[in-house]
Each structure stands twice: as C-alpha cells, then as structure tokens.
GUSE-171781 format. One line per 10 residues: number of its first residue (from 0); their letters; for each residue x, y, z of N, C-alpha, C. Coordinates in steps of 0.1 Angstrom, whole numbers, plus 5000, padded with zeros to 4 digits. Example, Ala and Ser with C-alpha at 12.3 -4.5 7.8 and 13.67 -1.06 7.14 Angstrom:
REM residues 2
0 = as = 5132:4943:5078:5123:4955:5078:5132:4967:5078 ~ 5128:4978:5071:5137:4989:5071:5129:5000:5079
END
This chain:
REM residues 157
0 = mnkkqkllvl = 6111:5610:8858:6105:5603:8868:6106:5587:8867 ~ 6108:5579:8879:6110:5564:8874:6098:5554:8875 ~ 6101:5544:8875:6088:5534:8871:6085:5531:8883 ~ 6090:5533:8896:6087:5530:8911:6077:5542:8914 ~ 6082:5556:8910:6075:5565:8912:6059:5567:8905 ~ 6063:5564:8893:6050:5564:8884:6037:5552:8891 ~ 6044:5543:8894:6034:5531:8903:6029:5535:8915 ~ 6039:5543:8920:6032:5548:8932:6020:5558:8936 ~ 6022:5565:8922:6012:5575:8918:6002:5573:8913 ~ 5998:5559:8911:5989:5550:8903:5985:5545:8912
10 = ilsvvvvivv = 5989:5538:8923:5985:5531:8930:5977:5542:8942 ~ 5987:5553:8943:5981:5560:8954:5963:5569:8949 ~ 5964:5572:8936:5956:5577:8933:5943:5569:8930 ~ 5946:5551:8927:5935:5542:8928:5929:5543:8939 ~ 5937:5543:8952:5930:5543:8967:5922:5554:8967 ~ 5928:5568:8968:5920:5576:8967:5905:5580:8960 ~ 5906:5570:8950:5894:5569:8942:5882:5558:8946 ~ 5893:5547:8951:5883:5542:8956:5879:5542:8973 ~ 5885:5554:8980:5880:5550:8994:5870:5563:8992 ~ 5869:5573:8978:5858:5582:8981:5846:5577:8973
20 = gcgavmdgit = 5848:5565:8962:5840:5557:8958:5834:5549:8965 ~ 5840:5545:8976:5834:5536:8986:5827:5541:8997 ~ 5831:5554:8998:5824:5561:9006:5807:5567:9003 ~ 5808:5570:8992:5794:5571:8982:5787:5561:8983 ~ 5796:5551:8978:5783:5540:8981:5777:5530:8996 ~ 5792:5536:9004:5785:5531:9015:5773:5538:9019 ~ 5770:5549:9016:5761:5560:9020:5746:5556:9011 ~ 5749:5548:8999:5740:5545:8990:5732:5532:8996 ~ 5744:5520:9002:5737:5508:9008:5729:5511:9022 ~ 5737:5522:9030:5731:5519:9045:5719:5522:9049
30 = pafispkaie = 5712:5513:9052:5695:5515:9052:5694:5528:9067 ~ 5684:5535:9062:5682:5545:9070:5664:5546:9069 ~ 5662:5550:9083:5648:5551:9081:5643:5566:9078 ~ 5633:5568:9071:5626:5589:9064:5610:5585:9069 ~ 5611:5594:9079:5595:5595:9082:5589:5600:9072 ~ 5577:5594:9067:5565:5599:9054:5565:5613:9053 ~ 5561:5620:9071:5559:5636:9070:5573:5640:9067 ~ 5583:5640:9071:5594:5646:9067:5597:5647:9048 ~ 5594:5632:9044:5597:5633:9027:5581:5643:9026 ~ 5571:5642:9029:5559:5653:9027:5564:5665:9028
40 = ysgeqpmvft = 5571:5669:9036:5572:5685:9040:5586:5688:9029 ~ 5596:5681:9032:5606:5684:9023:5603:5684:9006 ~ 5593:5677:9001:5589:5676:8990:5600:5670:8982 ~ 5610:5663:8991:5622:5653:8982:5614:5639:8981 ~ 5614:5632:8972:5611:5619:8968:5624:5609:8969 ~ 5625:5602:8980:5639:5594:8978:5639:5586:8967 ~ 5655:5583:8963:5655:5576:8948:5659:5562:8956 ~ 5652:5554:8955:5655:5540:8963:5660:5533:8950 ~ 5675:5530:8955:5683:5521:8942:5681:5506:8950 ~ 5680:5505:8961:5677:5491:8968:5664:5493:8974
50 = pytslwdldr = 5657:5483:8979:5644:5478:8985:5642:5487:8995 ~ 5651:5495:9002:5649:5502:9014:5653:5519:9012 ~ 5653:5528:9022:5660:5541:9019:5672:5537:9029 ~ 5678:5548:9021:5692:5546:9023:5698:5559:9033 ~ 5712:5563:9035:5716:5574:9046:5717:5582:9034 ~ 5719:5581:9020:5720:5589:9007:5708:5597:9007 ~ 5695:5589:9009:5684:5591:9010:5678:5602:9018 ~ 5687:5597:9030:5685:5606:9042:5688:5621:9042 ~ 5700:5618:9036:5705:5634:9035:5702:5645:9025 ~ 5695:5638:9012:5687:5645:9007:5676:5651:9010
60 = vgrgleyqhl = 5670:5645:9021:5653:5644:9022:5655:5659:9032 ~ 5670:5656:9038:5671:5664:9054:5678:5678:9044 ~ 5684:5678:9037:5688:5691:9025:5676:5697:9019 ~ 5664:5688:9020:5650:5694:9013:5643:5701:9027 ~ 5642:5693:9034:5637:5699:9050:5645:5710:9055 ~ 5655:5710:9051:5659:5726:9057:5658:5736:9048 ~ 5657:5733:9031:5652:5744:9024:5639:5752:9026 ~ 5627:5739:9029:5614:5741:9028:5613:5752:9042 ~ 5620:5745:9051:5618:5751:9065:5623:5766:9066 ~ 5635:5768:9059:5637:5780:9057:5629:5792:9041
70 = ktqieiardl = 5628:5783:9036:5614:5790:9030:5603:5796:9031 ~ 5597:5788:9043:5585:5792:9049:5588:5801:9059 ~ 5603:5802:9066:5604:5816:9076:5607:5824:9069 ~ 5610:5827:9061:5611:5835:9048:5595:5841:9042 ~ 5587:5834:9040:5570:5834:9039:5568:5844:9050 ~ 5569:5839:9060:5566:5841:9072:5567:5855:9075 ~ 5581:5859:9075:5585:5873:9077:5581:5882:9068 ~ 5580:5879:9055:5574:5888:9046:5560:5890:9050 ~ 5550:5879:9056:5538:5884:9055:5537:5892:9070 ~ 5547:5888:9078:5543:5899:9088:5554:5913:9087
80 = eddnllynrl = 5562:5915:9077:5563:5926:9077:5549:5933:9070 ~ 5547:5925:9058:5536:5933:9051:5523:5935:9060 ~ 5522:5929:9068:5512:5932:9078:5512:5943:9090 ~ 5523:5940:9091:5529:5956:9099:5529:5968:9091 ~ 5531:5969:9077:5534:5980:9072:5520:5986:9070 ~ 5508:5974:9064:5494:5976:9066:5489:5984:9077 ~ 5494:5978:9088:5485:5983:9101:5491:5993:9104 ~ 5503:5999:9104:5510:6011:9103:5500:6022:9099 ~ 5500:6016:9084:5490:6027:9075:5479:6030:9079 ~ 5466:6019:9079:5460:6024:9087:5451:6028:9099
90 = skamqahrqs = 5466:6025:9107:5463:6032:9120:5463:6042:9119 ~ 5476:6051:9109:5479:6067:9110:5466:6067:9100 ~ 5461:6062:9092:5447:6068:9088:5437:6073:9096 ~ 5434:6061:9108:5424:6061:9115:5429:6071:9129 ~ 5436:6075:9129:5442:6086:9139:5443:6100:9131 ~ 5440:6101:9120:5442:6114:9113:5422:6118:9113 ~ 5417:6107:9106:5399:6104:9105:5397:6108:9119 ~ 5403:6101:9130:5395:6103:9145:5399:6119:9149 ~ 5411:6125:9146:5419:6141:9149:5404:6149:9139 ~ 5402:6151:9127:5395:6158:9120:5381:6155:9125
100 = avelkdslfs = 5375:6144:9129:5361:6143:9134:5359:6146:9150 ~ 5369:6145:9155:5370:6154:9168:5373:6169:9169 ~ 5382:6176:9156:5377:6193:9156:5363:6195:9149 ~ 5355:6186:9143:5346:6188:9137:5336:6185:9147 ~ 5335:6178:9156:5328:6183:9168:5330:6192:9179 ~ 5342:6200:9182:5344:6206:9192:5339:6218:9182 ~ 5339:6222:9170:5336:6235:9163:5320:6231:9164 ~ 5310:6221:9161:5300:6222:9159:5289:6224:9172 ~ 5297:6220:9185:5291:6217:9200:5303:6228:9209 ~ 5304:6239:9201:5319:6245:9210:5311:6253:9220
110 = peggamslll = 5310:6257:9225:5301:6263:9239:5303:6279:9233 ~ 5313:6280:9224:5315:6299:9220:5306:6301:9211 ~ 5297:6293:9203:5287:6292:9196:5292:6287:9182 ~ 5285:6278:9177:5291:6270:9166:5275:6265:9158 ~ 5282:6262:9149:5269:6260:9137:5258:6253:9144 ~ 5258:6242:9154:5250:6234:9163:5243:6244:9171 ~ 5248:6254:9178:5242:6265:9186:5231:6271:9174 ~ 5239:6276:9163:5224:6281:9152:5213:6274:9149 ~ 5216:6262:9147:5208:6248:9146:5199:6248:9158 ~ 5203:6248:9169:5197:6245:9180:5184:6258:9182
120 = agsgfglggy = 5192:6269:9181:5184:6284:9180:5171:6283:9172 ~ 5179:6282:9160:5166:6282:9146:5155:6272:9149 ~ 5157:6258:9154:5148:6248:9156:5140:6250:9167 ~ 5143:6259:9176:5137:6263:9193:5130:6275:9185 ~ 5135:6284:9182:5121:6293:9171:5109:6285:9165 ~ 5115:6277:9160:5107:6271:9150:5093:6264:9154 ~ 5102:6255:9169:5092:6250:9178:5084:6259:9184 ~ 5093:6271:9193:5078:6279:9198:5069:6285:9185 ~ 5073:6290:9176:5065:6292:9165:5055:6283:9161 ~ 5059:6272:9160:5049:6259:9161:5037:6261:9171
130 = lmrrpadkkk = 5044:6264:9183:5035:6259:9193:5026:6270:9195 ~ 5026:6283:9192:5019:6297:9195:5008:6292:9185 ~ 4992:6301:9188:4979:6298:9181:4981:6310:9173 ~ 4974:6308:9162:4974:6322:9153:4955:6324:9158 ~ 4952:6335:9152:4938:6333:9156:4929:6324:9145 ~ 4934:6322:9135:4925:6308:9128:4924:6294:9133 ~ 4937:6293:9144:4940:6279:9153:4928:6280:9160 ~ 4925:6294:9169:4914:6294:9179:4901:6289:9175 ~ 4897:6299:9163:4884:6294:9155:4885:6283:9155 ~ 4893:6275:9146:4889:6260:9150:4885:6250:9157
140 = idelevklng = 4896:6260:9167:4899:6248:9180:4882:6251:9189 ~ 4873:6262:9186:4865:6266:9193:4851:6257:9183 ~ 4856:6258:9169:4845:6249:9161:4843:6235:9169 ~ 4855:6229:9171:4859:6214:9175:4856:6213:9187 ~ 4854:6222:9198:4850:6222:9209:4834:6220:9211 ~ 4828:6229:9199:4811:6228:9197:4807:6218:9192 ~ 4817:6211:9184:4810:6199:9178:4812:6184:9191 ~ 4823:6188:9201:4827:6180:9208:4816:6178:9223 ~ 4808:6189:9229:4805:6192:9235:4792:6192:9234 ~ 4787:6192:9216:4770:6187:9214:4763:6207:9215
150 = gaktnvs = 4771:6209:9211:4770:6226:9210:4772:6238:9221 ~ 4779:6230:9234:4777:6239:9243:4796:6247:9241 ~ 4800:6260:9246:4811:6265:9240:4817:6262:9255 ~ 4827:6263:9257:4835:6262:9271:4844:6273:9270 ~ 4852:6276:9279:4858:6292:9286:4872:6282:9285 ~ 4879:6281:9278:4890:6275:9278:4901:6277:9266 ~ 4911:6285:9270:4917:6291:9261:4927:6285:9257
END
C-alpha cells in the first residue's frame, strides 16, 4: 500500500467515526419534550446531560414505555388464563355437585317409592297414632271437663 492509499483509508475512517459520533451527539443535544406520565409509566428516568431532556432521553423512555406495556400485557394474559382455568375447574365441580344433588332428589322424591316416601308414611302413622285417644286420655279429658263445667259432665266424646 502506498502512502496515498493509507492516507485515504485514514481519512475515510475519521469521517465515518465523526459521522457516527456526531449522530450520537446530535441526539444528545437535540431538545425533546417527554411527558411526565410517560416517564412514570416507563420507569425510566431521563439522564439529563443538558438542562433539558433530549432526543436520546426520549428514545430511552420510549423503549422503557414499550417494555412496560409488553410486560403489562403479558401479566394480563396470564391473569386471564389463570382466571379461565379456575372458572372451568369450579364450573365442572359445580356441575358434578348439581348432578349428584339432582340424583339424590330424584331418589328421595321418586313416585316409585324412595326413602322420602317411607319417611312420610312413618310420620303419617306417627301423627295418626298421636291423634288417637287412649282410654287413659279419655279419663283425663272427662276430669278436665268436670273441673271446667263446675262438676257437670257433658256427653262430648
């Protein structure tokens, strides 16, 4: 390589470094407004190299804003999936419990005879037996009527 080629490569390298470096410096010195709500939502604090926020700070806060939005959307999707799984599990359990309760109801109140018909028949016999008067009960009623009527007995059975 001769001296002219080396000089040309050196000049081109310096120009590339200056252009790239100036681009970064230009973003750092170009003023840009950043909403305080956006800063709060993104969780990024602008690094203020100048007395104002710059385009570089705006890009950083913008990337933080996108990150927080994506993170929130993923959390919401997870919560939605968890809720759907819980709902489906509880719904299936409720359906199974309802089915067993309906089967129990059908067996208890079945017209063909079930446990409830035996219970009702037994309570009917018990109530009928309770309402029947025994001879000892008639004697007590007669004594009570005598007391109430002042000694006169009536012919009410």
